C-alpha positions in Angstrom: -110.8 -24.1 -15.6 -107.8 -21.8 -13.7 -104.6 -24.4 -12.6 -102.5 -22.4 -10.3 -99.2 -24.4 -9.2 -99.5 -25.6 -5.5 -96.3 -26.2 -5.2 -92.8 -24.1 -6.1 -89.3 -24.5 -5.4 -87.3 -22.4 -3.1 -83.5 -22.3 -2.2 -83.1 -22.4 1.1 -79.6 -23.0 3.4 -79.6 -26.5 3.6 -80.7 -27.0 -0.1 -83.7 -27.0 -2.9 -86.9 -27.5 -1.2 -90.4 -28.5 -2.6 -92.6 -25.7 -1.0 -96.4 -26.3 -0.6 -98.1 -22.8 -1.4 -100.8 -23.6 0.3 -99.8 -24.6 3.6 -96.6 -22.0 3.6 -94.4 -24.7 4.4 -92.5 -27.8 2.8 -94.3 -30.2 0.7 -94.6 -33.4 3.0 -94.3 -36.8 1.4 -94.8 -40.2 3.1 -93.9 -38.3 6.3 -91.3 -36.5 5.2 -90.3 -32.8 4.5 -88.7 -32.6 1.0 -85.9 -30.2 2.0 -82.1 -30.2 1.6 -82.6 -31.3 -1.9 -80.2 -31.1 -5.1 -81.9 -28.6 -7.8 -82.5 -31.1 -10.0 -84.3 -33.5 -7.9 -86.4 -31.1 -6.2 -87.5 -29.8 -9.6 -88.9 -33.0 -10.8 -90.7 -33.5 -7.7 -92.0 -29.8 -8.3 -93.4 -31.1 -11.9 -94.5 -34.3 -10.4 -96.7 -32.9 -7.0 -98.2 -30.1 -9.4 -99.4 -32.7 -12.1 -100.9 -35.0 -9.4 -102.5 -32.0 -8.1 -104.0 -30.4 -11.3 -105.3 -33.9 -11.6 -106.8 -33.9 -8.3 -108.4 -31.2 -9.2 -109.8 -32.1 -12.5 -111.2 -35.0 -11.1 -113.1 -33.0 -8.3 -114.6 -30.6 -11.2 -116.5 -33.6 -12.5 -117.1 -33.8 -16.4 -117.1 -30.2 -18.4 -120.0 -28.9 -19.7 -118.2 -28.3 -22.9 -119.2 -31.4 -24.6 
C-alpha cells in the first residue's frame, strides 16, 4: 500500500500552519484552523495527523492478502 502524506507544514504570515492537502486549506482540529503555530508545534501536529490518517487508510483497506 502506498501512503501519500495528507498533511504538511506551511509558513504563513501569522506563523506556521498544518495544511490539509486534500482540502487545500488549513487543517481543522476540534473546529479550529491549525494556523499561527510555533514551528515545533506544527511539526508535531503534522506528524500526528499523518499517522492517524495512515492508520485510518490501513483500517479501510482491510486485511492484507500477503499472509
